[in-house]
DRENDO-1510 file (C-alpha; in Angstrom, 1 decimal, always signed):
<recs>
REC; n; res; u; v; w
REC; 1; UNK; -30.1; +9.9; +16.4 .
REC; 2; UNK; -26.6; +8.5; +18.1 .
REC; 3; UNK; -24.1; +10.6; +20.0 .
REC; 4; UNK; -21.6; +10.2; +17.3 .
REC; 5; UNK; -23.9; +11.4; +14.5 .
REC; 6; UNK; -24.9; +14.3; +16.7 .
REC; 7; UNK; -21.6; +15.5; +17.2 .
REC; 8; UNK; -20.6; +15.4; +13.3 .
REC; 9; UNK; -24.2; +17.0; +12.4 .
REC; 10; UNK; -23.0; +19.9; +14.8 .
REC; 11; UNK; -19.7; +20.4; +12.9 .
REC; 12; UNK; -21.2; +20.1; +9.8 .
REC; 13; UNK; -24.0; +22.8; +11.0 .
REC; 14; UNK; -21.1; +24.7; +12.0 .
REC; 15; UNK; -19.7; +25.3; +8.3 .
REC; 16; UNK; -18.5; +21.9; +6.5 .
REC; 17; UNK; -19.9; +21.6; +3.2 .
REC; 18; UNK; -23.0; +19.1; +2.8 .
REC; 19; UNK; -23.5; +17.2; -0.3 .
REC; 20; UNK; -26.7; +15.2; -0.9 .
REC; 21; UNK; -26.9; +15.3; -5.0 .
REC; 22; UNK; -25.7; +12.4; -6.9 .
REC; 23; UNK; -24.6; +15.0; -9.6 .
REC; 24; UNK; -22.2; +17.4; -7.4 .
REC; 25; UNK; -19.0; +18.1; -9.4 .
REC; 26; UNK; -17.3; +16.8; -6.2 .
REC; 27; UNK; -18.6; +13.4; -6.3 .
REC; 28; UNK; -18.6; +12.7; -9.8 .
REC; 29; UNK; -14.3; +13.7; -9.4 .
REC; 30; UNK; -13.9; +11.3; -6.8 .
REC; 31; UNK; -15.4; +8.7; -9.0 .
REC; 32; UNK; -13.4; +9.6; -11.6 .
REC; 33; UNK; -10.3; +8.9; -9.6 .
REC; 34; UNK; -11.0; +5.3; -9.8 .
REC; 35; UNK; -9.0; +5.3; -13.0 .
REC; 36; UNK; -5.3; +5.7; -13.0 .
REC; 37; UNK; -5.3; +8.3; -15.4 .
REC; 38; UNK; -7.3; +10.8; -13.5 .
REC; 39; UNK; -5.1; +10.0; -10.4 .
REC; 40; UNK; -1.9; +10.2; -12.3 .
REC; 41; UNK; -3.2; +13.6; -13.6 .
REC; 42; UNK; -4.2; +15.5; -10.5 .
REC; 43; UNK; -1.4; +13.7; -8.3 .
REC; 44; UNK; -4.1; +12.3; -6.0 .
REC; 45; UNK; -5.2; +8.6; -4.7 .
REC; 46; UNK; -8.0; +7.8; -2.9 .
REC; 47; UNK; -8.1; +6.5; +0.7 .
REC; 48; UNK; -11.4; +4.9; +1.9 .
REC; 49; UNK; -11.6; +3.2; +5.6 .
REC; 50; UNK; -11.1; +4.5; +9.2 .
REC; 51; UNK; -7.9; +2.3; +9.7 .
REC; 52; UNK; -6.5; +3.3; +6.2 .
REC; 53; UNK; -6.7; +7.1; +6.8 .
REC; 54; UNK; -5.6; +6.9; +10.4 .
REC; 55; UNK; -2.6; +5.4; +9.0 .
REC; 56; UNK; -2.0; +8.1; +6.5 .
REC; 57; UNK; -2.7; +10.9; +8.7 .
REC; 58; UNK; -0.1; +9.0; +11.5 .
REC; 59; UNK; +2.6; +8.9; +8.8 .
REC; 60; UNK; +2.0; +12.5; +7.9 .
REC; 61; UNK; +0.7; +11.8; +4.6 .
REC; 62; UNK; -2.0; +14.9; +5.1 .
REC; 63; UNK; -5.4; +14.8; +3.1 .
REC; 64; UNK; -6.4; +17.1; +0.4 .
REC; 65; UNK; -10.0; +16.4; +1.6 .
REC; 66; UNK; -12.5; +14.3; +3.4 .
REC; 67; UNK; -15.8; +13.1; +2.8 .
REC; 68; UNK; -17.6; +11.6; +6.0 .
REC; 69; UNK; -21.3; +10.3; +6.6 .
REC; 70; UNK; -21.8; +9.9; +9.8 .
REC; 71; UNK; -25.0; +6.9; +9.1 .
REC; 72; UNK; -21.9; +4.8; +7.8 .
REC; 73; UNK; -19.5; +5.0; +11.0 .
REC; 74; UNK; -18.9; +1.6; +12.5 .
REC; 75; UNK; -17.7; +3.0; +15.9 .
REC; 76; UNK; -17.0; +6.1; +18.1 .
REC; 77; UNK; -13.5; +7.3; +16.9 .
REC; 78; UNK; -14.5; +8.8; +13.6 .
REC; 79; UNK; -15.0; +12.1; +14.8 .
REC; 80; UNK; -11.5; +12.5; +16.3 .
REC; 81; UNK; -10.0; +11.4; +13.0 .
REC; 82; UNK; -12.1; +13.8; +11.2 .
REC; 83; UNK; -11.0; +16.6; +13.4 .
REC; 84; UNK; -7.2; +15.6; +12.9 .
REC; 85; UNK; -7.7; +16.1; +9.5 .
REC; 86; UNK; -9.6; +19.1; +9.6 .
REC; 87; UNK; -6.1; +20.1; +11.7 .
REC; 88; UNK; -4.0; +18.9; +9.0 .
REC; 89; UNK; -5.4; +21.3; +6.6 .
REC; 90; UNK; -7.8; +19.0; +4.6 .
REC; 91; UNK; -11.3; +20.6; +3.7 .
REC; 92; UNK; -14.2; +18.4; +5.2 .
REC; 93; UNK; -17.3; +17.7; +3.2 .
REC; 94; UNK; -20.4; +15.4; +5.0 .
REC; 95; UNK; -22.3; +13.3; +2.2 .
REC; 96; UNK; -25.6; +12.1; +2.4 .
REC; 97; UNK; -25.7; +8.2; +2.4 .
REC; 98; UNK; -26.7; +7.7; -1.0 .
REC; 99; UNK; -24.1; +10.2; -2.0 .
REC; 100; UNK; -21.1; +8.5; +0.0 .
REC; 101; UNK; -22.1; +4.9; -1.2 .
REC; 102; UNK; -21.7; +6.4; -5.3 .
REC; 103; UNK; -18.1; +7.6; -4.0 .
REC; 104; UNK; -17.1; +4.3; -2.1 .
REC; 105; UNK; -15.7; +1.2; -3.7 .
REC; 106; UNK; -16.3; -1.0; -0.5 .
REC; 107; UNK; -19.2; -3.2; -0.6 .
REC; 108; UNK; -19.7; -2.0; +3.2 .
REC; 109; UNK; -18.5; +1.7; +3.3 .
REC; 110; UNK; -17.0; +2.9; +6.7 .
REC; 111; UNK; -18.7; +6.6; +5.9 .
REC; 112; UNK; -14.8; +7.7; +5.5 .
REC; 113; UNK; -13.1; +8.7; +2.2 .
REC; 114; UNK; -9.9; +10.7; +1.8 .
REC; 115; UNK; -8.3; +12.5; -1.3 .
REC; 116; UNK; -4.5; +12.2; -0.5 .
REC; 117; UNK; -1.4; +13.8; -2.8 .
REC; 118; UNK; +0.4; +10.8; -4.3 .
REC; 119; UNK; +3.8; +10.4; -3.1 .
REC; 120; UNK; +6.6; +10.0; -5.8 .
REC; 121; UNK; +9.6; +8.2; -4.3 .
REC; 122; UNK; +12.1; +7.0; -6.2 .
REC; 123; UNK; +15.7; +5.0; -5.5 .
REC; 124; UNK; +17.7; +8.0; -4.8 .
REC; 125; UNK; +14.9; +9.2; -2.1 .
REC; 126; UNK; +15.0; +6.4; -0.1 .
REC; 127; UNK; +16.9; +6.5; +3.2 .
REC; 128; UNK; +18.1; +3.1; +4.5 .
REC; 129; UNK; +20.0; +1.9; +7.5 .
REC; 130; UNK; +22.8; -0.4; +7.7 .
REC; 131; UNK; +22.2; -4.1; +6.0 .
REC; 132; UNK; +18.7; -3.1; +4.6 .
REC; 133; UNK; +15.8; -5.5; +4.4 .
REC; 134; UNK; +14.2; -4.6; +1.1 .
REC; 135; UNK; +11.5; -6.3; -1.2 .
REC; 136; UNK; +11.7; -5.5; -5.1 .
REC; 137; UNK; +8.4; -6.7; -6.6 .
REC; 138; UNK; +8.7; -6.8; -10.4 .
REC; 139; UNK; +5.4; -6.4; -12.6 .
REC; 140; UNK; +3.0; -7.5; -9.8 .
REC; 141; UNK; -0.3; -7.5; -11.8 .
REC; 142; UNK; -2.6; -7.9; -9.0 .
REC; 143; UNK; -3.5; -4.7; -6.4 .
REC; 144; UNK; -4.6; -7.3; -3.9 .
REC; 145; UNK; -0.9; -9.0; -3.9 .
REC; 146; UNK; +0.9; -5.8; -3.9 .
REC; 147; UNK; -1.1; -4.9; -1.3 .
REC; 148; UNK; -0.4; -7.8; +0.7 .
REC; 149; UNK; +3.3; -7.5; -0.2 .
REC; 150; UNK; +3.0; -4.4; +1.6 .
REC; 151; UNK; +1.1; -5.5; +4.6 .
REC; 152; UNK; +3.7; -8.6; +5.3 .
REC; 153; UNK; +6.7; -5.8; +4.6 .
REC; 154; UNK; +5.5; -3.7; +7.2 .
REC; 155; UNK; +4.7; -6.4; +9.7 .
REC; 156; UNK; +8.2; -7.9; +9.2 .
REC; 157; UNK; +10.1; -4.7; +9.7 .
REC; 158; UNK; +11.3; -4.3; +6.1 .
REC; 159; UNK; +12.8; -0.8; +5.3 .
REC; 160; UNK; +11.6; -0.3; +2.0 .
REC; 161; UNK; +9.4; -2.1; -1.0 .
REC; 162; UNK; +10.7; -1.3; -4.8 .
REC; 163; UNK; +8.1; -1.6; -7.4 .
REC; 164; UNK; +10.0; -2.3; -10.5 .
REC; 165; UNK; +8.3; -2.2; -14.2 .
REC; 166; UNK; +4.8; -1.8; -12.5 .
REC; 167; UNK; +1.8; -3.4; -14.1 .
REC; 168; UNK; -0.6; -2.0; -11.1 .
REC; 169; UNK; -0.4; +1.3; -10.2 .
REC; 170; UNK; +0.6; +1.7; -6.7 .
REC; 171; UNK; -2.2; +4.4; -5.7 .
REC; 172; UNK; -4.9; +2.0; -7.1 .
REC; 173; UNK; -7.6; +2.1; -4.1 .
REC; 174; UNK; -7.5; -1.9; -4.0 .
REC; 175; UNK; -3.6; -1.4; -3.3 .
REC; 176; UNK; -4.6; +0.7; -0.5 .
REC; 177; UNK; -7.6; -1.5; +0.9 .
REC; 178; UNK; -5.4; -4.5; +0.8 .
REC; 179; UNK; -2.2; -3.3; +2.2 .
REC; 180; UNK; -4.8; -1.7; +5.2 .
REC; 181; UNK; -2.8; +1.5; +5.0 .
REC; 182; UNK; +0.9; +0.0; +5.2 .
REC; 183; UNK; +1.2; +1.7; +1.8 .
REC; 184; UNK; +1.9; +5.1; +4.3 .
REC; 185; UNK; +4.0; +2.7; +6.6 .
REC; 186; UNK; +6.4; +1.4; +4.4 .
REC; 187; UNK; +8.6; +3.6; +1.8 .
REC; 188; UNK; +7.5; +2.5; -1.5 .
REC; 189; UNK; +10.0; +3.5; -4.4 .
REC; 190; UNK; +9.6; +3.1; -8.2 .
REC; 191; UNK; +12.3; +2.4; -10.7 .
REC; 192; UNK; +12.8; +0.1; -13.9 .
REC; 193; UNK; +14.4; -3.4; -13.2 .
REC; 194; UNK; +17.7; -2.1; -14.6 .
REC; 195; UNK; +17.9; +0.9; -12.4 .
REC; 196; UNK; +16.9; -1.4; -9.5 .
REC; 197; UNK; +20.1; -3.9; -9.9 .
REC; 198; UNK; +22.3; -1.2; -10.5 .
REC; 199; UNK; +21.4; +0.7; -7.0 .
REC; 200; UNK; +21.4; -2.5; -5.8 .
REC; 201; UNK; +24.9; -3.5; -6.8 .
REC; 202; UNK; +26.2; +0.0; -5.5 .
REC; 203; UNK; +24.6; -0.5; -2.4 .
REC; 204; UNK; +26.1; -3.6; -1.8 .
REC; 205; UNK; +22.8; -5.5; -1.2 .
REC; 206; UNK; +22.3; -8.8; -2.1 .
REC; 207; UNK; +19.6; -9.8; -4.4 .
REC; 208; UNK; +17.8; -13.0; -3.2 .
REC; 209; UNK; +15.4; -14.7; -5.6 .
REC; 210; UNK; +13.2; -17.7; -5.1 .
REC; 211; UNK; +12.8; -20.6; -7.6 .
REC; 212; UNK; +11.6; -24.0; -7.4 .
REC; 213; UNK; +14.9; -25.1; -9.4 .
REC; 214; UNK; +17.2; -23.8; -6.9 .
REC; 215; UNK; +18.8; -26.1; -4.0 .
REC; 216; UNK; +19.1; -24.0; -1.3 .
REC; 217; UNK; +16.5; -23.9; +1.5 .
REC; 218; UNK; +15.5; -20.0; +1.9 .
REC; 219; UNK; +16.2; -20.9; +5.8 .
REC; 220; UNK; +19.9; -21.8; +5.1 .
REC; 221; UNK; +20.6; -18.3; +3.3 .
REC; 222; UNK; +22.0; -15.7; +5.5 .
REC; 223; UNK; +19.6; -13.1; +5.5 .
REC; 224; UNK; +21.0; -10.8; +8.3 .
REC; 225; UNK; +23.1; -9.1; +5.9 .
REC; 226; UNK; +21.6; -6.2; +3.5 .
REC; 227; UNK; +19.1; -8.6; +1.4 .
REC; 228; UNK; +16.7; -7.5; -1.1 .
REC; 229; UNK; +14.1; -10.3; -1.6 .
REC; 230; UNK; +12.6; -10.2; -5.4 .
REC; 231; UNK; +9.6; -11.6; -6.3 .
REC; 232; UNK; +7.7; -11.7; -9.7 .
REC; 233; UNK; +5.0; -11.4; -11.8 .
REC; 234; UNK; +2.0; -14.1; -10.6 .
REC; 235; UNK; +1.9; -15.6; -13.7 .
REC; 236; UNK; +5.7; -16.2; -15.1 .
REC; 237; UNK; +7.3; -15.6; -11.8 .
REC; 238; UNK; +10.8; -13.4; -11.8 .
REC; 239; UNK; +12.2; -12.5; -15.6 .
REC; 240; UNK; +15.8; -13.8; -16.4 .
REC; 241; UNK; +17.2; -10.4; -15.8 .
REC; 242; UNK; +16.7; -10.9; -12.2 .
REC; 243; UNK; +17.5; -14.6; -11.9 .
REC; 244; UNK; +21.0; -13.7; -13.6 .
REC; 245; UNK; +21.2; -11.0; -11.2 .
REC; 246; UNK; +20.8; -12.8; -8.2 .
REC; 247; UNK; +23.3; -13.4; -5.7 .
REC; 248; UNK; +21.1; -16.2; -3.9 .
REC; 249; UNK; +18.6; -18.4; -5.5 .
REC; 250; UNK; +16.6; -20.2; -2.7 .
REC; 251; UNK; +13.6; -22.5; -2.8 .
REC; 252; UNK; +10.9; -23.1; -0.5 .
REC; 253; UNK; +10.1; -26.6; -0.1 .
REC; 254; UNK; +6.6; -27.9; -1.4 .
REC; 255; UNK; +5.3; -31.0; +0.6 .
REC; 256; UNK; +2.1; -31.4; -1.4 .
REC; 257; UNK; +1.2; -31.8; -5.1 .
REC; 258; UNK; +1.4; -27.6; -6.1 .
REC; 259; UNK; +4.5; -26.4; -7.5 .
REC; 260; UNK; +4.3; -22.8; -6.6 .
REC; 261; UNK; +2.7; -20.2; -4.3 .
REC; 262; UNK; +0.9; -17.4; -4.4 .
REC; 263; UNK; +3.4; -14.5; -4.8 .
REC; 264; UNK; +2.2; -12.5; -2.0 .
REC; 265; UNK; +2.5; -15.9; +0.1 .
REC; 266; UNK; +6.0; -16.6; -0.7 .
REC; 267; UNK; +7.3; -12.9; +0.0 .
REC; 268; UNK; +5.6; -13.6; +3.5 .
REC; 269; UNK; +7.3; -16.5; +4.0 .
REC; 270; UNK; +10.9; -15.2; +3.2 .
REC; 271; UNK; +10.5; -11.8; +4.9 .
REC; 272; UNK; +9.6; -13.8; +8.0 .
REC; 273; UNK; +12.5; -15.9; +7.9 .
REC; 274; UNK; +14.7; -12.7; +7.5 .
REC; 275; UNK; +12.8; -11.5; +10.3 .
REC; 276; UNK; +13.6; -14.3; +12.1 .
REC; 277; UNK; +17.2; -14.2; +11.5 .
REC; 278; UNK; +17.3; -11.0; +12.3 .
REC; 279; UNK; +15.9; -11.3; +16.1 .
REC; 280; UNK; +12.8; -9.3; +15.1 .
</recs>
């Protein structure tokens, strides 16, 4: 037994519940929480992995419970993170490897999986600076794309992401995974497109939409003022409602034969142009 496993085993012996049965009700409930209906009913989300859980803790998102398996740890910092979860009031449960493998959704589990209360945030709850930089994601279908958008929003210093007319649950474990925990670092609000457009108008935040038919290159748009970069569904792009509402329509020049980019890739390009202009 290595030093990490030995340390955690002593903690387990000191009082942590230890699960060895695949039929344990706690295990069955975690598996159940892979479904959106169960997550919404219990107002919980699954956070799996060291980096994701660390970012949740660092951003005051306290887990309700934490399941861990020392045999699956990848490094030496897991025990410290477990103790931070314990200090935050989480119920700590150790698991045998087969038990953890049943709960995990990753091909290579890292031995840490937490249940974290969902954060419900609406537009009124967003606290924005002057000249904010926002991303509005309309009807994004793939969890991986939404997670990548969140990751890019964090990297470029965006102030918030607004998810409109959602197709993908923002609490989907694959959103958490693809964002590498950025779902905890960037405020995420939900609204309908109608509500979001009205809110942006009231806040005097310009709406920027990317279109291959636009005449203005994205590098020539002024993104230093309050700006909402609006991106749409993977297959159909932005709806007519958002295209009509846009104050600016810009294009990302395409030099090859492909006439469109992945929505997350396009969002990243526009975000980092805004960051460049703002001196980030």
